[in-house]
N, CA, C and O atoms as a MOPAC input file, in Angstrom:
PM7 MOZYME 1SCF
protein

 N     21.31600 1    11.24400 1     8.65000 1
 C     20.61200 1    11.50400 1     9.90100 1
 C     19.14200 1    11.83200 1     9.63600 1
 O     18.25700 1    11.38400 1    10.36500 1
 N     18.88800 1    12.63200 1     8.56800 1
 C     17.50600 1    12.99000 1     8.23800 1
 C     16.68400 1    11.76300 1     7.87500 1
 O     15.49300 1    11.69200 1     8.17800 1
 N     17.33100 1    10.78900 1     7.21700 1
 C     16.62700 1     9.57000 1     6.81500 1
 C     16.16200 1     8.76300 1     8.02300 1
 O     15.19000 1     8.01300 1     7.93600 1
 N     16.83500 1     8.91300 1     9.11400 1
 C     16.46500 1     8.18800 1    10.33200 1
 C     15.42900 1     8.95900 1    11.13200 1
 O     14.47900 1     8.36700 1    11.64300 1
 N     15.59800 1    10.25700 1    11.24500 1
 C     14.70900 1    11.06600 1    12.08200 1
 C     13.31700 1    11.25900 1    11.47800 1
 O     12.32800 1    11.27400 1    12.21100 1
 N     13.22600 1    11.40700 1    10.15600 1
 C     11.92500 1    11.64700 1     9.53600 1
 C     10.93900 1    10.50900 1     9.77900 1
 O      9.82000 1    10.78100 1    10.21400 1
 N     11.29600 1     9.23200 1     9.51900 1
 C     10.33900 1     8.15300 1     9.81000 1
 C      9.95700 1     8.06900 1    11.28400 1
 O      8.80800 1     7.78200 1    11.61700 1
 N     10.91500 1     8.31900 1    12.15700 1
 C     10.61700 1     8.27400 1    13.59600 1
 C      9.63300 1     9.38100 1    13.95700 1
 O      8.68300 1     9.15600 1    14.70600 1
 N      9.86400 1    10.57300 1    13.42200 1
 C      8.96100 1    11.69900 1    13.67400 1
 C      7.56200 1    11.40500 1    13.14000 1
 O      6.57000 1    11.63700 1    13.83100 1
 N      7.48100 1    10.89100 1    11.90200 1
 C      6.16600 1    10.58300 1    11.31600 1
 C      5.44900 1     9.49200 1    12.11500 1
 O      4.24500 1     9.58800 1    12.35200 1
 N      6.17200 1     8.47300 1    12.52500 1
 C      5.56500 1     7.40100 1    13.31300 1
 C      5.02300 1     7.94600 1    14.62900 1
 O      3.90800 1     7.61000 1    15.02900 1
 N      5.80700 1     8.78400 1    15.30400 1
 C      5.37000 1     9.37700 1    16.55900 1
 C      4.13100 1    10.24600 1    16.33900 1
 O      3.18000 1    10.18700 1    17.11800 1
 N      4.14800 1    11.05300 1    15.27400 1
 C      3.03300 1    11.96400 1    15.00500 1
 C      1.76100 1    11.19100 1    14.71600 1
 O      0.70900 1    11.50000 1    15.27500 1
 N      1.84100 1    10.18300 1    13.84600 1
 C      0.65200 1     9.39600 1    13.49500 1
 C      0.13000 1     8.65000 1    14.71500 1
 O     -1.07200 1     8.67500 1    14.97900 1
 N      1.00700 1     7.98600 1    15.46400 1
 C      0.53500 1     7.23300 1    16.63500 1
 C     -0.05800 1     8.16100 1    17.68500 1
 O     -1.01800 1     7.79100 1    18.36000 1
 N      0.49700 1     9.35700 1    17.83300 1
 C     -0.04000 1    10.33100 1    18.78500 1
 C     -1.43600 1    10.79200 1    18.35200 1
 O     -2.35200 1    10.87400 1    19.17000 1
 N     -1.58600 1    11.08700 1    17.07600 1
 C     -2.89400 1    11.55700 1    16.59700 1
 C     -3.94900 1    10.46600 1    16.66400 1
 O     -5.11300 1    10.75000 1    16.94700 1
 N     -3.56000 1     9.22400 1    16.40800 1
 C     -4.53200 1     8.13500 1    16.46400 1
 C     -5.00800 1     7.86900 1    17.88000 1
 O     -6.09300 1     7.31800 1    18.06900 1
 N     -4.23600 1     8.24000 1    18.86000 1
 C     -4.63300 1     8.01800 1    20.24700 1
 C     -5.50500 1     9.14600 1    20.78700 1
 O     -5.98200 1     9.06800 1    21.91900 1
 N     -5.71800 1    10.19500 1    19.99200 1
 C     -6.51800 1    11.33400 1    20.41900 1
 C     -8.00700 1    11.04200 1    20.23200 1
 O     -8.36000 1    10.14600 1    19.46500 1
 N     -8.87400 1    11.76700 1    20.90800 1
 C    -10.30500 1    11.60100 1    20.69900 1
 C    -10.69900 1    12.05800 1    19.29200 1
 O     -9.86800 1    12.57200 1    18.54300 1
 N    -11.97600 1    11.86500 1    18.94200 1
 C    -12.43000 1    12.12000 1    17.57800 1
 C    -12.25000 1    13.55600 1    17.12400 1
 O    -12.24900 1    13.80400 1    15.91800 1
 N    -12.09700 1    14.51800 1    18.03000 1
 C    -11.91000 1    15.89600 1    17.59300 1
 C    -10.55100 1    16.10200 1    16.93000 1
 O    -10.25900 1    17.19600 1    16.44700 1
 N     -9.72700 1    15.07200 1    16.90200 1
 C     -8.43800 1    15.17900 1    16.23600 1
 C     -8.53000 1    14.78900 1    14.76200 1
 O     -7.51200 1    14.76300 1    14.07000 1
 N     -9.72500 1    14.48800 1    14.27600 1
 C     -9.88400 1    14.12800 1    12.86200 1
 C     -9.32400 1    15.21300 1    11.95200 1
 O     -8.64000 1    14.92700 1    10.96900 1
 N     -9.62100 1    16.44900 1    12.28900 1
 C     -9.12900 1    17.55400 1    11.46300 1
 C     -7.60800 1    17.62100 1    11.49700 1
 O     -6.97700 1    17.80900 1    10.45700 1
 N     -7.01500 1    17.47000 1    12.66900 1
 C     -5.55200 1    17.52200 1    12.79200 1
 C     -4.90500 1    16.35600 1    12.04800 1
 O     -3.90000 1    16.53600 1    11.36100 1
 N     -5.47500 1    15.17900 1    12.18400 1
 C     -4.96900 1    13.99800 1    11.49100 1
 C     -5.05200 1    14.18600 1     9.98000 1
 O     -4.09200 1    13.91100 1     9.25900 1
 N     -6.20300 1    14.65600 1     9.50700 1
 C     -6.41600 1    14.86000 1     8.07600 1
 C     -5.46000 1    15.91100 1     7.53300 1
 O     -4.88200 1    15.73900 1     6.46000 1
 N     -5.29700 1    16.99000 1     8.26900 1
 C     -4.40900 1    18.07000 1     7.83600 1
 C     -2.95800 1    17.58800 1     7.80800 1
 O     -2.20100 1    17.97900 1     6.92000 1
 N     -2.56300 1    16.75400 1     8.75600 1
 C     -1.19900 1    16.23200 1     8.77500 1
 C     -0.93400 1    15.37600 1     7.53400 1
 O      0.09500 1    15.53200 1     6.87700 1
 N     -1.85900 1    14.47900 1     7.21800 1
 C     -1.70000 1    13.62000 1     6.04200 1
 C     -1.67800 1    14.48100 1     4.77700 1
 O     -0.83800 1    14.28500 1     3.89900 1
 N     -2.60400 1    15.43000 1     4.69300 1
 C     -2.69400 1    16.33900 1     3.55200 1
 C     -1.38700 1    17.11300 1     3.37400 1
 O     -0.84600 1    17.17100 1     2.27000 1
 N     -0.88200 1    17.70600 1     4.45000 1
 C      0.36200 1    18.48700 1     4.38800 1
 C      1.55700 1    17.63300 1     3.99500 1
 O      2.42200 1    18.09100 1     3.24900 1
 N      1.62000 1    16.39600 1     4.48400 1
 C      2.72000 1    15.50400 1     4.11300 1
 C      2.72100 1    15.21400 1     2.61400 1
 O      3.78100 1    15.17700 1     1.98900 1
 N      1.54700 1    15.01100 1     2.04000 1
 C      1.46200 1    14.74400 1     0.60300 1
 C      1.83600 1    15.99100 1    -0.18700 1
 O      2.60300 1    15.91500 1    -1.14700 1
 N      1.29600 1    17.14100 1     0.21300 1
 C      1.59700 1    18.40400 1    -0.46700 1
 C      3.09800 1    18.68000 1    -0.42300 1
 O      3.68700 1    19.05100 1    -1.43900 1
 N      3.72000 1    18.50500 1     0.73500 1
 C      5.15900 1    18.74400 1     0.87000 1
 C      5.97900 1    17.74800 1     0.05900 1
 O      7.01200 1    18.11100 1    -0.50300 1
 N      5.53200 1    16.50600 1    -0.00600 1
 C      6.25000 1    15.49400 1    -0.77500 1
 C      6.17700 1    15.78400 1    -2.26600 1
 O      7.13100 1    15.51300 1    -2.99500 1
 N      5.06100 1    16.32900 1    -2.72500 1
 C      4.91900 1    16.65200 1    -4.14500 1
 C      5.87100 1    17.78300 1    -4.52700 1
 O      6.46400 1    17.75800 1    -5.60500 1
 N      6.01400 1    18.75100 1    -3.66800 1
 C      7.00900 1    19.79500 1    -3.85000 1
 C      6.74700 1    20.75500 1    -4.99500 1
 O      7.68600 1    21.14700 1    -5.68700 1
 N      5.52900 1    21.13800 1    -5.21300 1
 C      5.18900 1    22.07600 1    -6.28500 1
 C      5.30000 1    23.51500 1    -5.79500 1
 O      5.10100 1    23.80600 1    -4.61600 1
 N      5.62000 1    24.39900 1    -6.72300 1
 C      5.61500 1    25.82300 1    -6.37600 1
 C      4.18200 1    26.36700 1    -6.36900 1
 O      3.92900 1    27.47400 1    -5.89300 1
 N      3.26600 1    25.58300 1    -6.89600 1
 C      1.84600 1    25.95400 1    -6.88300 1
 C      1.35200 1    25.87100 1    -5.43700 1
 O      1.62800 1    24.89200 1    -4.74300 1
 N      0.63000 1    26.88500 1    -4.98600 1
 C      0.13300 1    26.87100 1    -3.60500 1
 C     -0.84300 1    25.72200 1    -3.40900 1
 O     -1.48700 1    25.26000 1    -4.35100 1
 N     -0.93700 1    25.27500 1    -2.17000 1
 C     -1.82200 1    24.14000 1    -1.90000 1
 C     -3.28300 1    24.54800 1    -2.01100 1
 O     -3.62700 1    25.70600 1    -1.77100 1
 N     -4.15600 1    23.59000 1    -2.38100 1
 C     -5.58100 1    23.89200 1    -2.42000 1
 C     -6.14700 1    23.95400 1    -1.00600 1
 O     -5.48600 1    23.56600 1    -0.04300 1
 N     -7.34000 1    24.43300 1    -0.89700 1
 C     -8.04600 1    24.45200 1     0.38800 1
 C     -8.54600 1    23.04700 1     0.67500 1
 O     -9.01500 1    22.35600 1    -0.22900 1
 N     -8.44900 1    22.62500 1     1.91600 1
 C     -8.97700 1    21.33700 1     2.34200 1
 C    -10.20200 1    21.59700 1     3.19600 1
 O    -10.14500 1    22.34800 1     4.16900 1
 N    -11.31000 1    20.97200 1     2.82800 1
 C    -12.56400 1    21.17800 1     3.55600 1
 C    -13.14200 1    19.82200 1     3.96000 1
 O    -13.34000 1    18.94200 1     3.12200 1
 N    -13.40700 1    19.67100 1     5.25600 1
 C    -14.03700 1    18.45600 1     5.76000 1
 C    -15.52800 1    18.71500 1     5.88000 1
 O    -15.96200 1    19.61800 1     6.59500 1
 N    -16.30200 1    17.91000 1     5.17000 1
 C    -17.76000 1    18.06600 1     5.17000 1
 C    -18.37700 1    17.21300 1     6.27400 1
 O    -17.85100 1    16.15400 1     6.61400 1
 N    -19.49300 1    17.67600 1     6.83100 1
 C    -20.15700 1    16.86600 1     7.86300 1
 C    -20.65600 1    15.54800 1     7.27900 1
 O    -20.87100 1    15.42600 1     6.07300 1
 N    -20.83300 1    14.57400 1     8.15100 1
 C    -21.29700 1    13.25900 1     7.69900 1
 C    -22.54400 1    13.37500 1     6.83600 1
 O    -23.41900 1    14.21200 1     7.05800 1
 N    -22.58400 1    12.49200 1     5.84300 1
 C    -23.73800 1    12.36200 1     4.95400 1
 C    -24.04200 1    13.64000 1     4.18400 1
 O    -25.20600 1    13.97800 1     3.96600 1
 N    -23.01400 1    14.33600 1     3.78100 1
 C    -23.23200 1    15.47400 1     2.89800 1
 C    -23.73000 1    14.92700 1     1.56300 1
 O    -23.46800 1    13.77100 1     1.23000 1
 N    -24.43600 1    15.73900 1     0.80900 1
 C    -25.09400 1    15.22500 1    -0.40000 1
 C    -24.12700 1    14.63300 1    -1.43200 1
 O    -23.42100 1    15.36500 1    -2.12600 1
 N    -24.10600 1    13.31900 1    -1.52000 1
 C    -23.39200 1    12.58300 1    -2.55200 1
 C    -21.91400 1    12.94200 1    -2.70200 1
 O    -21.37700 1    12.88000 1    -3.80800 1
 N    -21.26600 1    13.30700 1    -1.63200 1
 C    -19.83600 1    13.62300 1    -1.70200 1
 C    -19.08500 1    12.76800 1    -0.68800 1
 O    -19.36600 1    12.81100 1     0.51000 1
 N    -18.14300 1    12.00500 1    -1.17700 1
 C    -17.20900 1    11.31000 1    -0.28900 1
 C    -15.88100 1    12.04200 1    -0.35500 1
 O    -15.28100 1    12.36600 1     0.67000 1
 N    -15.43400 1    12.29600 1    -1.56800 1
 C    -14.21900 1    13.08200 1    -1.78700 1
 C    -14.28800 1    13.64500 1    -3.19900 1
 O    -14.69700 1    12.95700 1    -4.13400 1
 N    -13.88400 1    14.90200 1    -3.34500 1
 C    -13.86900 1    15.49700 1    -4.67400 1
 C    -12.97100 1    16.73600 1    -4.69800 1
 O    -12.70600 1    17.37700 1    -3.68100 1
 N    -12.52400 1    17.03000 1    -5.90800 1
 C    -11.77400 1    18.25200 1    -6.16600 1
 C    -12.71900 1    19.21100 1    -6.86300 1
 O    -13.27400 1    18.88200 1    -7.91200 1
 N    -12.91100 1    20.39300 1    -6.29400 1
 C    -13.77100 1    21.42000 1    -6.87100 1
 C    -12.84400 1    22.42800 1    -7.55500 1
 O    -12.23200 1    23.27400 1    -6.90400 1
 N    -12.75400 1    22.31600 1    -8.87800 1
 C    -11.76300 1    23.07900 1    -9.64200 1
 C    -11.95600 1    24.58500 1    -9.53900 1
 O    -10.98500 1    25.31900 1    -9.35600 1
 N    -13.19200 1    25.05500 1    -9.65300 1
 C    -13.41100 1    26.50300 1    -9.66600 1
 C    -13.14400 1    27.16200 1    -8.31300 1
 O    -13.02300 1    28.38400 1    -8.22900 1
 N    -13.05200 1    26.35000 1    -7.25200 1
 C    -12.75000 1    26.88500 1    -5.91700 1
 C    -11.37500 1    26.44200 1    -5.41600 1
 O    -10.96700 1    26.80800 1    -4.31400 1
 N    -10.66500 1    25.65800 1    -6.22100 1
 C     -9.37300 1    25.08900 1    -5.81300 1
 C     -9.47300 1    24.48800 1    -4.41400 1
 O     -8.67600 1    24.79500 1    -3.52700 1
 N    -10.47300 1    23.62400 1    -4.24100 1
 C    -10.77900 1    23.04100 1    -2.93900 1
 C    -10.91200 1    21.52900 1    -3.05800 1
 O    -11.47600 1    21.01400 1    -4.02400 1
 N    -10.39000 1    20.83400 1    -2.07000 1
 C    -10.60700 1    19.39900 1    -1.95300 1
 C    -11.55000 1    19.19500 1    -0.78400 1
 O    -11.28300 1    19.63000 1     0.33600 1
 N    -12.65600 1    18.52900 1    -1.06300 1
 C    -13.67200 1    18.27200 1    -0.04200 1
 C    -13.69600 1    16.77600 1     0.25700 1
 O    -13.68700 1    15.94500 1    -0.65000 1
 N    -13.72700 1    16.45400 1     1.54000 1
 C    -13.88300 1    15.06300 1     1.94800 1
 C    -14.93400 1    14.98300 1     3.04000 1
 O    -15.02400 1    15.85500 1     3.90400 1
 N    -15.71900 1    13.93400 1     2.98600 1
 C    -16.79100 1    13.73100 1     3.95500 1
 C    -16.22000 1    13.10600 1     5.22900 1
 O    -15.29300 1    12.29800 1     5.17400 1
 N    -16.76800 1    13.48100 1     6.34200 1
 C    -16.33100 1    12.94000 1     7.63200 1
 C    -16.52200 1    11.42300 1     7.69500 1
 O    -15.80600 1    10.73700 1     8.42500 1
 N    -17.47900 1    10.90200 1     6.93800 1
 C    -17.69600 1     9.45500 1     6.88300 1
 C    -16.45300 1     8.75600 1     6.34500 1
 O    -16.07900 1     7.68500 1     6.82400 1
 N    -15.81100 1     9.36800 1     5.34300 1
 C    -14.57200 1     8.81900 1     4.80200 1
 C    -13.47800 1     8.80300 1     5.86500 1
 O    -12.71700 1     7.84000 1     5.96700 1
 N    -13.40400 1     9.86200 1     6.64900 1
 C    -12.39200 1     9.90900 1     7.71400 1
 C    -12.61100 1     8.78600 1     8.71500 1
 O    -11.65700 1     8.13300 1     9.14100 1
 N    -13.86000 1     8.56100 1     9.08900 1
 C    -14.16900 1     7.47100 1    10.02300 1
 C    -13.75000 1     6.12100 1     9.44400 1
 O    -13.18600 1     5.28000 1    10.14300 1
 N    -14.03000 1     5.93100 1     8.16600 1
 C    -13.65800 1     4.68300 1     7.50400 1
 C    -12.13900 1     4.50300 1     7.49800 1
 O    -11.63000 1     3.43800 1     7.84800 1
 N    -11.42900 1     5.54200 1     7.10200 1
 C     -9.96200 1     5.47500 1     7.06100 1
 C     -9.36600 1     5.26900 1     8.44800 1
 O     -8.42700 1     4.48800 1     8.60600 1
 N     -9.89400 1     5.95300 1     9.44400 1
 C     -9.36100 1     5.82500 1    10.80000 1
 C     -9.62400 1     4.43800 1    11.38400 1
 O     -8.98000 1     4.03400 1    12.35100 1
 N    -10.56700 1     3.71700 1    10.79600 1
 C    -10.84500 1     2.34700 1    11.21800 1
 C     -9.75600 1     1.35900 1    10.80700 1
 O     -9.78100 1     0.20500 1    11.23200 1
 N     -8.80000 1     1.79700 1     9.98500 1
 C     -7.71600 1     0.92800 1     9.54400 1
 C     -6.56500 1     0.86800 1    10.54300 1
 O     -5.52900 1     0.26400 1    10.26400 1
 N     -6.74200 1     1.49100 1    11.70400 1
 C     -5.72300 1     1.43000 1    12.75800 1
 C     -4.40100 1     2.01000 1    12.32200 1
 O     -4.33100 1     3.17300 1    11.92400 1
 N     -3.33700 1     1.20300 1    12.39400 1
 C     -2.00400 1     1.71700 1    12.06000 1
 C     -1.88500 1     2.10400 1    10.58400 1
 O     -0.95500 1     2.82300 1    10.21900 1
 N     -2.78800 1     1.65200 1     9.74000 1
 C     -2.76300 1     2.01400 1     8.32400 1
 C     -3.74000 1     3.13800 1     7.97600 1
 O     -4.03500 1     3.36700 1     6.80300 1
 N     -4.23700 1     3.83300 1     8.99200 1
 C     -5.19100 1     4.92800 1     8.77100 1
 C     -4.63500 1     6.00700 1     7.86300 1
 O     -5.31500 1     6.46400 1     6.94400 1
 N     -3.40900 1     6.41400 1     8.11400 1
 C     -2.79400 1     7.46300 1     7.28900 1
 C     -2.61900 1     6.98500 1     5.85700 1
 O     -2.79200 1     7.76200 1     4.91800 1
 N     -2.27700 1     5.70700 1     5.68000 1
 C     -2.12400 1     5.15200 1     4.33700 1
 C     -3.45200 1     5.17600 1     3.58500 1
 O     -3.50500 1     5.55700 1     2.41600 1
 N     -4.51500 1     4.76700 1     4.26100 1
 C     -5.83400 1     4.73700 1     3.62700 1
 C     -6.27100 1     6.13600 1     3.20800 1
 O     -6.74100 1     6.34000 1     2.08800 1
 N     -6.11300 1     7.08700 1     4.10800 1
 C     -6.50900 1     8.45900 1     3.79500 1
 C     -5.62600 1     9.05400 1     2.70800 1
 O     -6.10700 1     9.81100 1     1.86500 1
 N     -4.34600 1     8.72200 1     2.71700 1
 C     -3.43300 1     9.29000 1     1.72900 1
 C     -3.76600 1     8.83800 1     0.31400 1
 O     -3.50900 1     9.57400 1    -0.63800 1
 N     -4.33200 1     7.64800 1     0.15500 1
 C     -4.73200 1     7.19400 1    -1.18000 1
 C     -5.78100 1     8.14000 1    -1.76100 1
 O     -5.67900 1     8.56500 1    -2.91200 1
 N     -6.77400 1     8.45900 1    -0.96300 1
 C     -7.85700 1     9.32600 1    -1.43800 1
 C     -7.36900 1    10.76200 1    -1.63000 1
 O     -7.63800 1    11.38100 1    -2.66000 1
 N     -6.65700 1    11.28300 1    -0.64400 1
 C     -6.17700 1    12.66800 1    -0.74300 1
 C     -5.19600 1    12.83800 1    -1.90200 1
 O     -5.24300 1    13.84900 1    -2.60300 1
 N     -4.31500 1    11.86900 1    -2.11100 1
 C     -3.35100 1    12.00400 1    -3.21000 1
 C     -4.05900 1    11.96100 1    -4.55900 1
 O     -3.63200 1    12.63200 1    -5.49900 1
 N     -5.12500 1    11.19100 1    -4.66700 1
 C     -5.91200 1    11.16600 1    -5.90700 1
 C     -6.50000 1    12.54800 1    -6.19200 1
 O     -6.39400 1    13.05700 1    -7.30800 1
 N     -7.11000 1    13.14000 1    -5.18900 1
 C     -7.71800 1    14.46100 1    -5.37100 1
 C     -6.65200 1    15.53700 1    -5.60800 1
 O     -6.86000 1    16.44600 1    -6.41100 1
 N     -5.51700 1    15.43900 1    -4.91500 1
 C     -4.42800 1    16.39300 1    -5.12800 1
 C     -3.84900 1    16.27000 1    -6.53400 1
 O     -3.41100 1    17.26500 1    -7.11100 1
 N     -3.84200 1    15.06500 1    -7.08800 1
 C     -3.36400 1    14.88500 1    -8.46600 1
 C     -4.23600 1    15.68100 1    -9.43700 1
 O     -3.72600 1    16.27900 1   -10.38400 1
 N     -5.55900 1    15.68700 1    -9.20200 1
 C     -6.44500 1    16.51300 1   -10.04000 1
 C     -6.03300 1    17.97900 1    -9.96300 1
 O     -5.96500 1    18.67100 1   -10.97800 1
 N     -5.76200 1    18.43600 1    -8.75600 1
 C     -5.40200 1    19.83800 1    -8.55400 1
 C     -4.06300 1    20.18500 1    -9.20900 1
 O     -3.98500 1    21.13500 1    -9.98800 1
 N     -3.02400 1    19.43300 1    -8.90500 1
 C     -1.69200 1    19.77400 1    -9.40000 1
 C     -1.54700 1    19.57900 1   -10.90700 1
 O     -0.69300 1    20.20700 1   -11.53300 1
 N     -2.36700 1    18.72200 1   -11.48500 1
 C     -2.31600 1    18.50200 1   -12.93100 1
 C     -3.35900 1    19.32200 1   -13.68800 1
 O     -3.58900 1    19.10300 1   -14.87700 1
 N     -3.98700 1    20.26900 1   -12.98500 1
 C     -5.03400 1    21.10400 1   -13.59900 1
 C     -6.06400 1    20.24400 1   -14.33000 1
 O     -6.48900 1    20.54800 1   -15.44400 1
 N     -6.43700 1    19.18800 1   -13.67600 1
 C     -7.35800 1    18.20600 1   -14.25100 1
 C     -8.79100 1    18.58300 1   -13.88900 1
 O     -9.33900 1    18.11400 1   -12.89200 1
 N     -9.37700 1    19.42500 1   -14.70300 1
 C    -10.75700 1    19.85200 1   -14.42600 1
 C    -11.70000 1    19.45400 1   -15.54000 1
 O    -12.76000 1    20.06100 1   -15.69400 1
 N    -11.34000 1    18.44500 1   -16.32300 1
 C    -12.19300 1    18.01900 1   -17.42500 1
 C    -13.55400 1    17.54100 1   -16.94400 1
 O    -14.56000 1    17.73800 1   -17.62500 1
 N    -13.59000 1    16.91900 1   -15.78400 1
 C    -14.86900 1    16.43000 1   -15.26400 1
 C    -15.80100 1    17.60200 1   -14.95600 1
 O    -16.98900 1    17.56000 1   -15.27500 1
 N    -15.25000 1    18.64600 1   -14.33400 1
 C    -16.05000 1    19.83200 1   -14.04300 1
 C    -16.51000 1    20.50300 1   -15.33100 1
 O    -17.65600 1    20.94000 1   -15.43700 1
 N    -15.61100 1    20.58100 1   -16.31000 1
 C    -15.96600 1    21.18000 1   -17.59900 1
 C    -17.05200 1    20.37500 1   -18.29800 1
 O    -17.97800 1    20.94300 1   -18.87600 1
 N    -16.93400 1    19.04400 1   -18.24300 1
 C    -17.91100 1    18.17300 1   -18.87600 1
 C    -19.28100 1    18.32400 1   -18.20200 1
 O    -20.30300 1    18.44000 1   -18.87900 1
 N    -19.29000 1    18.32200 1   -16.87000 1
 C    -20.55200 1    18.46700 1   -16.13600 1
 C    -21.19000 1    19.81500 1   -16.44200 1
 O    -22.41000 1    19.90300 1   -16.58200 1
 N    -20.38300 1    20.86300 1   -16.54600 1
 C    -20.90400 1    22.19100 1   -16.87400 1
 C    -21.52000 1    22.18100 1   -18.27300 1
 O    -22.58500 1    22.75800 1   -18.48700 1
 N    -20.86100 1    21.53500 1   -19.21200 1
 C    -21.36200 1    21.46400 1   -20.59000 1
 C    -22.69400 1    20.71400 1   -20.65100 1
 O    -23.62500 1    21.15100 1   -21.32800 1
 N    -22.78100 1    19.60000 1   -19.95300 1
 C    -24.02800 1    18.82200 1   -19.94600 1
 C    -25.14400 1    19.62100 1   -19.27900 1
 O    -26.27000 1    19.64900 1   -19.77600 1
 N    -24.84300 1    20.26000 1   -18.17600 1
 C    -25.84700 1    21.03700 1   -17.43800 1
 C    -26.40500 1    22.17100 1   -18.29800 1
 O    -27.58800 1    22.49700 1   -18.20800 1
 N    -25.57000 1    22.75900 1   -19.11400 1
 C    -25.97300 1    23.91700 1   -19.90800 1
 C    -26.30100 1    23.58800 1   -21.35600 1
 O    -26.34800 1    24.48300 1   -22.20000 1
 N    -26.52600 1    22.32200 1   -21.65100 1
 C    -26.87500 1    21.94500 1   -23.02000 1
 C    -28.37900 1    21.66800 1   -23.12300 1
 O    -29.06500 1    21.49300 1   -22.11600 1
 N    -28.85400 1    21.63600 1   -24.32000 1
 C    -30.27000 1    21.39700 1   -24.57300 1
 C    -30.39200 1    20.07700 1   -25.33400 1
 O    -30.07600 1    20.01200 1   -26.52200 1
 N    -30.84900 1    19.02900 1   -24.65100 1
 C    -30.99800 1    17.71200 1   -25.28300 1
 C    -32.44300 1    17.39900 1   -25.64100 1
 O    -32.82500 1    16.23100 1   -25.71900 1
 N    -33.23800 1    18.42200 1   -25.85700 1
 C    -34.65200 1    18.19100 1   -26.20800 1
 C    -34.81500 1    17.62900 1   -27.58300 1
 O    -35.93900 1    17.38100 1   -28.01900 1

């Protein structure tokens, strides 16, 4: 019974959110984010999700390790929502990538950037 009800519920939720005005971007994003977090099933608490205003400085999507935060630009949301019925799929690709960094404690990029920033290459 659960196998039948879950897809129906998800389909209803996604189609309902897609029919909402643009102020539902946060609700849509949070729904996709929560579905991925719940599917992963880790005992580790979820990271913070932050939606940045359009054209934030050089950020489309990133995992900020020292803040345990995933940041995504509103421009990305607009792009993903342009995929119509596949909007959730498009957004889930990006969010799952960033969540993989978080759940796998993958902060080598942050460590590398910190090392370069604090090195002397004179």
